[in-house]
Structures are given as structure tokens and as C-alpha cells.
C-alpha positions as CSV (number, residue, x, y, z in Angstrom):
1,X,0.2,0.0,-0.1
2,X,1.5,3.5,-1.1
3,X,2.3,5.8,2.1
4,X,0.3,8.7,2.6
5,X,3.2,10.9,1.0
6,X,3.4,8.7,-2.1
7,X,-0.4,9.4,-2.6
8,X,0.2,12.9,-2.2
9,X,2.8,13.0,-4.9
10,X,0.6,10.8,-7.2
11,X,-2.1,13.1,-6.5
12,X,-0.3,16.3,-7.8
13,X,0.8,14.1,-10.8
14,X,-2.8,13.2,-11.8
15,X,-4.1,15.7,-14.4
16,X,-7.4,14.2,-14.3
17,X,-7.6,14.6,-10.6
18,X,-6.6,18.0,-10.8
19,X,-9.0,18.6,-13.4
20,X,-11.8,17.4,-11.4
21,X,-11.0,19.0,-8.1
22,X,-10.9,22.3,-9.9
23,X,-14.1,21.8,-11.2
24,X,-16.0,20.7,-8.2
25,X,-14.1,23.2,-5.6
26,X,-14.7,26.5,-8.2
27,X,-18.5,25.0,-8.0
28,X,-19.1,24.5,-4.4
29,X,-17.1,27.9,-3.4
30,X,-19.4,30.0,-5.8
31,X,-22.6,28.0,-4.8
32,X,-22.2,28.1,-0.8
33,X,-21.1,31.8,-1.0
34,X,-24.2,32.8,-3.3
35,X,-26.6,30.6,-0.5
36,X,-25.0,32.4,2.6
37,X,-25.4,35.5,1.0
38,X,-29.1,34.8,0.5
39,X,-29.9,33.0,3.3
40,X,-28.9,34.6,6.4
41,X,-30.7,32.2,8.4
42,X,-28.2,29.4,7.8
43,X,-25.6,31.6,9.8
44,X,-28.1,31.5,12.7
45,X,-28.9,27.7,12.0
46,X,-25.0,27.5,12.5
47,X,-24.6,29.1,15.7
48,X,-27.5,27.2,17.0
49,X,-25.8,23.9,15.8
50,X,-22.3,25.0,17.6
51,X,-24.1,25.5,21.1
52,X,-26.0,22.3,20.9
53,X,-22.5,20.3,19.9
54,X,-20.9,22.3,22.7
55,X,-23.5,21.2,25.1
56,X,-23.1,17.6,24.0
57,X,-19.8,17.5,24.3
58,X,-19.5,18.2,27.7
59,X,-22.5,15.9,28.8
60,X,-21.1,13.1,26.3
61,X,-21.3,10.0,28.5
62,X,-24.5,11.1,30.1
63,X,-26.0,11.6,26.6
64,X,-24.9,8.1,25.4
65,X,-26.7,6.6,28.2
66,X,-29.8,8.7,27.4
67,X,-29.7,8.0,23.9
68,X,-29.3,3.9,24.5
69,X,-32.6,4.3,27.0
70,X,-34.4,6.1,24.3
71,X,-33.7,3.9,21.5
72,X,-34.9,1.1,23.5
73,X,-38.1,3.0,24.4
74,X,-38.8,3.2,20.7
75,X,-38.3,-0.5,19.9
76,X,-34.7,0.2,18.4
77,X,-31.5,-1.9,19.9
78,X,-28.6,-0.2,20.8
79,X,-25.2,-1.5,20.2
80,X,-22.1,0.6,21.9
81,X,-18.7,0.0,20.1
82,X,-15.5,1.3,21.8
83,X,-13.5,0.1,18.4
84,X,-14.0,-0.1,14.8
85,X,-13.4,-4.0,15.2
86,X,-16.5,-3.8,17.9
87,X,-18.7,-2.0,15.4
88,X,-17.7,-4.7,12.7
89,X,-18.5,-7.6,15.0
90,X,-21.9,-6.1,16.1
91,X,-23.1,-5.4,12.4
92,X,-21.9,-8.8,11.3
93,X,-24.0,-10.5,14.1
94,X,-26.8,-9.0,12.7
95,X,-26.2,-9.3,9.3
96,X,-24.6,-12.9,9.3
97,X,-23.5,-14.4,5.9
98,X,-25.5,-14.9,2.3
99,X,-27.2,-11.6,2.5
100,X,-27.8,-8.9,0.0
101,X,-26.7,-5.5,1.9
102,X,-27.2,-2.0,0.5
103,X,-25.8,0.9,2.1
104,X,-26.2,4.6,1.9
105,X,-23.0,6.7,2.3
106,X,-21.5,6.8,6.2
107,X,-18.2,7.9,6.6
108,X,-18.7,6.0,10.1
109,X,-19.0,2.7,8.4
110,X,-15.8,3.7,5.8
111,X,-13.8,4.5,9.2
112,X,-14.9,0.9,10.6
113,X,-14.7,-1.1,7.8
114,X,-18.2,-2.4,7.5
115,X,-18.4,-2.8,3.9
116,X,-15.2,-5.0,3.2
117,X,-15.8,-7.2,6.1
118,X,-19.3,-7.8,5.2
119,X,-18.0,-9.1,1.9
120,X,-15.4,-11.2,3.6
121,X,-18.3,-13.3,5.4
122,X,-19.8,-13.8,1.9
123,X,-22.5,-11.1,1.5
124,X,-23.2,-8.9,-1.7
125,X,-23.0,-5.5,-0.7
126,X,-23.5,-2.4,-2.7
127,X,-23.2,1.3,-1.8
128,X,-26.2,3.2,-3.4
129,X,-25.0,7.1,-3.1
130,X,-24.0,7.7,-6.7
131,X,-20.3,9.0,-5.7
132,X,-19.7,5.9,-3.3
133,X,-20.8,3.5,-5.8
134,X,-18.2,5.1,-8.2
135,X,-15.6,4.6,-5.9
136,X,-16.4,1.1,-4.9
137,X,-16.7,0.2,-8.6
138,X,-13.0,1.7,-9.1
139,X,-11.8,-0.1,-5.8
140,X,-10.7,3.7,-4.3
141,X,-11.9,5.4,-1.3
142,X,-14.1,8.2,-0.5
143,X,-12.2,11.8,-1.5
144,X,-14.8,14.2,0.4
145,X,-16.8,14.0,3.1
146,X,-20.3,14.8,1.3
147,X,-19.0,14.2,-2.4
148,X,-17.0,11.0,-2.3
149,X,-16.3,10.6,-6.0
150,X,-15.1,14.3,-6.1
151,X,-12.0,13.2,-7.9
152,X,-13.9,11.8,-10.6
153,X,-14.6,13.4,-14.0
154,X,-17.6,12.9,-15.9
155,X,-15.4,10.9,-18.5
156,X,-14.0,8.6,-15.7
157,X,-17.4,8.0,-14.2
158,X,-18.7,7.0,-17.4
159,X,-15.9,4.6,-17.9
160,X,-16.8,3.0,-14.6
161,X,-20.5,2.3,-15.2
162,X,-19.8,0.9,-18.6
163,X,-16.9,-1.3,-17.5
164,X,-18.2,-2.5,-14.1
165,X,-22.0,-2.0,-14.7
166,X,-22.6,-2.9,-18.3
167,X,-24.2,0.5,-18.8
168,X,-23.3,0.7,-22.7
169,X,-23.5,4.4,-22.5
170,X,-22.3,6.5,-25.6
171,X,-19.2,8.4,-25.4
172,X,-20.7,11.5,-25.1
173,X,-23.3,10.6,-22.4
174,X,-23.9,13.6,-19.8
175,X,-24.0,13.3,-16.2
176,X,-28.1,12.6,-16.1
177,X,-27.4,9.8,-18.2
178,X,-24.6,8.2,-15.7
179,X,-26.9,8.5,-12.9
180,X,-29.9,7.0,-14.9
181,X,-27.5,3.8,-15.0
182,X,-26.5,3.8,-11.7
183,X,-30.4,4.2,-10.6
184,X,-31.5,1.1,-12.9
185,X,-28.6,-0.9,-11.7
186,X,-29.1,-0.2,-7.8
187,X,-33.1,-0.4,-8.1
188,X,-33.5,-4.1,-8.0
189,X,-30.4,-4.4,-5.4
190,X,-32.5,-2.1,-3.2
191,X,-35.7,-3.9,-3.5
192,X,-34.3,-7.3,-2.9
193,X,-32.1,-6.3,-0.1
194,X,-32.2,-8.2,3.1
195,X,-30.3,-5.2,5.3
196,X,-30.0,-1.5,4.7
197,X,-27.0,0.3,6.5
198,X,-27.1,3.8,7.1
199,X,-24.8,6.7,9.1
200,X,-26.7,9.7,10.4
201,X,-26.1,13.5,10.5
202,X,-27.4,13.4,14.3
203,X,-29.3,11.3,16.8
204,X,-31.3,13.1,19.3
205,X,-30.5,11.6,23.0
206,X,-34.1,12.8,24.1
207,X,-36.1,10.6,21.8
208,X,-33.5,8.2,19.9
209,X,-34.5,9.7,16.6
210,X,-32.4,9.8,13.9
211,X,-32.0,12.7,11.6
212,X,-30.6,12.0,7.8
213,X,-30.3,14.6,5.0
214,X,-29.8,13.7,1.5
215,X,-30.7,14.9,-2.1
216,X,-30.4,11.5,-4.0
217,X,-33.4,9.5,-2.1
218,X,-31.4,6.7,-1.7
219,X,-31.1,6.7,1.8
220,X,-34.8,7.0,2.3
221,X,-35.0,3.6,0.3
222,X,-31.9,2.0,2.2
223,X,-33.7,2.9,5.6
224,X,-37.2,1.8,4.5
225,X,-37.3,-1.0,1.9
226,X,-35.1,-3.7,3.7
227,X,-36.6,-6.0,7.0
228,X,-33.5,-4.8,8.7
229,X,-32.2,-1.2,8.9
230,X,-28.5,-0.8,10.9
231,X,-27.5,2.9,11.6
232,X,-23.7,3.5,12.2
233,X,-23.3,6.8,14.6
234,X,-20.0,8.0,15.8
235,X,-21.0,9.3,19.5
236,X,-20.2,12.5,18.4
237,X,-23.5,12.9,16.3
238,X,-25.5,12.6,19.6
239,X,-27.1,16.1,20.6
240,X,-29.4,16.7,23.5
241,X,-32.8,17.2,21.4
242,X,-34.6,16.1,18.3
243,X,-34.8,20.0,17.8
244,X,-31.0,20.0,17.9
245,X,-30.4,17.4,15.5
246,X,-32.6,18.9,12.7
247,X,-30.7,22.3,13.1
248,X,-27.7,20.6,12.7
249,X,-28.8,18.7,9.4
250,X,-30.1,22.3,8.2
251,X,-26.6,23.8,9.0
252,X,-24.8,20.7,7.6
253,X,-27.1,20.8,4.1
254,X,-26.6,24.5,4.0
255,X,-22.8,24.7,4.4
256,X,-22.4,21.8,2.1
257,X,-24.1,23.9,-0.8
258,X,-27.1,21.5,-0.7
259,X,-30.0,24.1,0.6
260,X,-32.7,23.4,0.7
261,X,-32.2,19.6,0.8
262,X,-34.3,17.3,-1.1
263,X,-35.1,15.3,2.0
264,X,-34.6,15.1,5.5
265,X,-35.5,11.8,7.2
266,X,-36.3,11.5,10.9
267,X,-36.5,7.8,11.9
268,X,-37.5,6.9,15.5
269,X,-37.7,3.1,15.4
270,X,-38.6,0.2,13.1
271,X,-41.9,0.6,11.2
272,X,-44.8,0.4,12.9
273,X,-48.9,0.7,12.7
274,X,-51.9,1.2,15.2
275,X,-54.7,1.3,12.8
276,X,-56.0,-2.0,14.5
277,X,-58.0,-1.0,18.0
278,X,-55.0,1.5,18.3
279,X,-52.7,-1.1,19.7
280,X,-49.2,-0.6,18.0
281,X,-47.5,-3.3,16.6
282,X,-44.0,-3.4,14.8
283,X,-43.0,-4.0,11.5
284,X,-45.5,-2.6,9.1
285,X,-44.2,-1.5,5.4
286,X,-40.8,-0.9,6.7
287,X,-38.0,-2.6,8.6
288,X,-38.8,-4.9,11.1
289,X,-35.9,-4.1,13.1
290,X,-33.9,-0.9,13.7
291,X,-30.0,-1.5,15.3
292,X,-28.1,1.4,16.2
293,X,-24.1,1.1,16.6
294,X,-22.7,3.9,18.4
295,X,-19.1,4.1,17.8
296,X,-16.3,5.9,20.1
297,X,-13.3,4.9,18.7
298,X,-11.3,7.7,20.5
299,X,-14.0,10.2,20.7
300,X,-14.4,10.1,24.3
301,X,-10.9,10.3,24.8
302,X,-10.3,13.4,22.8
303,X,-12.2,15.2,25.1
304,X,-9.3,15.8,27.2
305,X,-7.1,17.0,24.4
306,X,-7.2,20.2,22.3
307,X,-8.8,17.9,19.6
308,X,-12.0,18.4,21.9
309,X,-13.2,21.2,19.4
310,X,-13.3,18.6,16.4
311,X,-15.9,17.0,17.8
312,X,-18.3,20.1,17.1
313,X,-17.8,19.2,13.5
314,X,-20.9,18.5,11.4
315,X,-19.0,17.0,8.6
316,X,-20.1,20.0,5.7
317,X,-16.9,19.5,4.1
318,X,-16.6,23.3,3.5
319,X,-13.3,23.5,4.9
320,X,-12.1,21.1,2.2
321,X,-12.9,22.8,-0.7
322,X,-11.5,25.9,0.8
323,X,-8.1,24.5,1.3
324,X,-5.4,24.9,-1.2
325,X,-3.8,21.9,-0.2
326,X,-6.7,19.7,-0.2
327,X,-8.1,21.1,-3.7
328,X,-4.6,19.3,-5.1
329,X,-4.8,16.3,-3.1
330,X,-8.1,15.6,-2.2
331,X,-8.4,12.9,0.9
332,X,-5.1,11.5,-0.2
333,X,-4.0,14.0,2.5
334,X,-5.3,13.8,5.8
335,X,-5.1,10.0,6.7
336,X,-7.0,6.7,5.7
337,X,-10.6,7.8,5.7
338,X,-10.9,11.4,6.6
339,X,-9.1,14.1,4.6
340,X,-8.1,17.5,4.7
341,X,-8.0,20.3,7.5
342,X,-10.9,18.6,9.2
343,X,-9.4,15.0,8.4
344,X,-6.1,15.7,9.9
345,X,-8.0,15.9,13.1
346,X,-10.2,13.1,12.8
347,X,-7.3,11.1,12.0
348,X,-5.5,12.0,14.9
349,X,-8.9,11.1,16.8
350,X,-10.0,7.7,15.3
351,X,-6.5,6.5,13.6
352,X,-3.0,7.7,14.5
353,X,-1.8,11.0,16.1
354,X,1.8,9.7,15.0
355,X,0.4,9.9,11.5
356,X,-1.8,13.1,11.4
357,X,1.2,14.9,13.1
358,X,3.6,14.2,10.3
359,X,1.0,14.9,7.8
360,X,0.3,18.3,9.4
361,X,3.5,19.7,7.9
362,X,1.9,20.0,4.8
363,X,-0.6,22.5,5.8
364,X,-0.1,25.9,4.7
365,X,-1.4,27.7,7.7
366,X,-3.2,30.2,5.9
367,X,-6.4,29.8,7.8
368,X,-8.9,29.9,5.4
369,X,-10.5,26.6,6.8
370,X,-11.0,28.6,10.1
371,X,-13.0,31.2,8.1
372,X,-15.0,28.3,6.6
373,X,-15.9,26.5,9.3
374,X,-19.8,27.1,10.0
375,X,-19.4,25.7,14.0
376,X,-16.0,28.1,14.1
377,X,-13.4,24.8,15.0
378,X,-9.7,26.7,15.0
379,X,-8.7,24.2,12.6
380,X,-5.6,26.0,12.2
381,X,-4.9,26.3,15.6
382,X,-5.5,22.2,16.0
383,X,-3.1,21.5,13.2
384,X,-0.2,23.6,14.7
385,X,-0.8,21.8,17.9
386,X,-0.6,18.5,15.9
387,X,2.6,19.3,14.4
388,X,4.2,19.8,18.0
389,X,3.2,15.9,18.4
390,X,5.5,14.7,16.0
391,X,8.3,12.5,16.9
392,X,6.8,12.5,20.7
393,X,7.3,9.4,22.5
394,X,4.2,7.2,22.9
395,X,2.2,8.8,20.3
396,X,0.3,6.4,18.1
């Protein structure tokens, strides 16, 4: 496997990647700046999201316990995973082997290696987000938090759906036709799937409700079409109330440049009905089971370090599009899962302080990420702190 620095060097030499990133970053910056100008309420949503996240960080252990009680109260089954290995094992116990599994985009599932592990157990697993599907088809990894295939040009995406899905589209096929080919392939998989796996934008401790924001509609299908729904939720996504969770989702969509989002999903338990004698029973047209895997993986420990501030992150990816280093490297810079300014800090929290501190030296220290962050994470200050951790004994 190439080293992180080798991946950065390769990225800088890849003309197709450079062209794709230039197009995406330019489009995103223009779109978000216009949105924030026209929609001042988004800045207020970001301020409320920051307050909710700060409260959650201070009460995180308490909120984890509350969330697990709330999940049980709505007939969902919570599972606590301290490590990625425990998360994989929890999901594997539910899924088993020989199943058809569909997934919506989840960086937490990526962090835990859920798809690959389920495939090793003999399951057929498909990503249903268009960008994540393209990444799966190329055997790669996501290159942005909200736009996993941001590194691909239209031409590259076309080749993949033709070669891997047998789409047989013409060379001049547009993006809409590529998306249509993916839709046709995935629809049968979604309808026949035994299990649907999602992430979460936020989870409300007071109700156990999961909030998911999207535009493609695949999350709504993945979380309702299968008899079993599994949500993999990092504990930093827990906020005190359902109103807080909705606020986080609105802020994330706005600062990602996807406002108003096409769909906001609120999931509070498996499907149910009370249409006969007003007696509520579980398992109507949607899933009969809802499992929620709460993943720690260093997040609780991070509260005792300056990286505590990173736990406010709402994963809008704006810092990445504004970073002059990320715009030339994508997620090749930052760590094995997360990339860019936020990625360095998430890598230090969830994987390796040593690796993150080495990669931090590629940061230019320009501070554009600080200006971009809607919840005011002092990203450049945290990255400077990471640099001080390089070569310190016992760091891993």
C-alpha cells in the first residue's frame, strides 16, 4: 500500500484528478457563497448547531446513556462499540452471511470498514450513493466527506459504469445519463436487499431519533425497503434534543451548498402501525428491526485534548473545498479515511496521532479553513498543535 506522502505525490501528478478537483471546488465555492448571502438564516442555524454540539461534548457520556435508553423505548436495539473491530462484529452478528446488503454513504461505516468486512463474510454489498458507488466500482476510497467521487471527471465516471455495470452508454453521455444507469442497476438491489445500512447526520438523545439529510433519495430507500435497518453512528453525532438534531442537519446542508435539501429523514424506531384497535405493533411496510451501533473510536478520549473542538464538526466538508492543499490532493492528504483540515484532526482522533502529526506539516497555515467552518472549529490552531506532537514518545 502506498504511503500517505506517496499518495500525495501521485495526486499532484494526476492531471485528471487536478481537473476534477478544480471544477468541483470552483462550483462549490460559488454555490456556498451565494447561498450564505441569500440565506442569512443559515448562519443562525450554524450558531445554534455550535451551541448544541458544545453542550453535547460536555455531557457526552450522559447523552450516550440517555440515547441508549431512548432507543430501547422506541423498540430499537442499541449497540455500543468502543473500537472499529467491535462495530464490525456488532454489524456482522446482525447481518450474518449470504445476504444482500445495501448501504447509504456513511463515513463512520468507512472508518470501521463495514462494507469490506461484510463482503469477506460472503455477503453481496452495494453502495447506493452515486459517488460512493463510483468509488466502490474503482476499488478506491471517498475523496470528500459529502462528495466521495469528487476526484472523478464525467469521463471517468462514464467509463466505470460502462465497464463495471455494463451500462453501454455512448461516449458523449452526460451526467444525467450516468446517474440513470446507476439508478437502474441499484433499484433491483435495493428492492431485494435483506439489510439496509446507513449513517446519521445527528442522533437526538431525548428521543432516540436519527436525522438524515440527503438529495438522492437513496437513504430513504435504504432505510425503509429492507426488513432490517442498521445505523452506524459516531458518538459525536449525539445531540441533546430532536430540535438540535434537525438544526445540525439544516446547517450541514446549507454549508455543503445543498440547501434546501431534497429530503430530511427522521427515523424513530422500526416501522409500526396502530390502525387496528389503536394497538401499536412493530414491522409494518418498513423495517421490522432497527439497530443503532454507537461508535466511540477515540472520541471520548479526545475530549481531554485540544482536539475536543473537532467533536463539534458537522461534516459539511466546507473546510476541504476552501483548503489550497486539499484542492490539489483531495483525501489523499489527511489520513486513510478522512482528508483535508478536518481530516487531519479526525485521523488523530480515530486512527493515529503520529500519522496525523506528520501529515500536518503539509498544511500551509493560511487559516482559510477557520473562516469556512460554520461551527467555528479553530482548525489551523489544532493543526499547529498536531505539529508539536510529531516524534513525541508514546504517540500512536
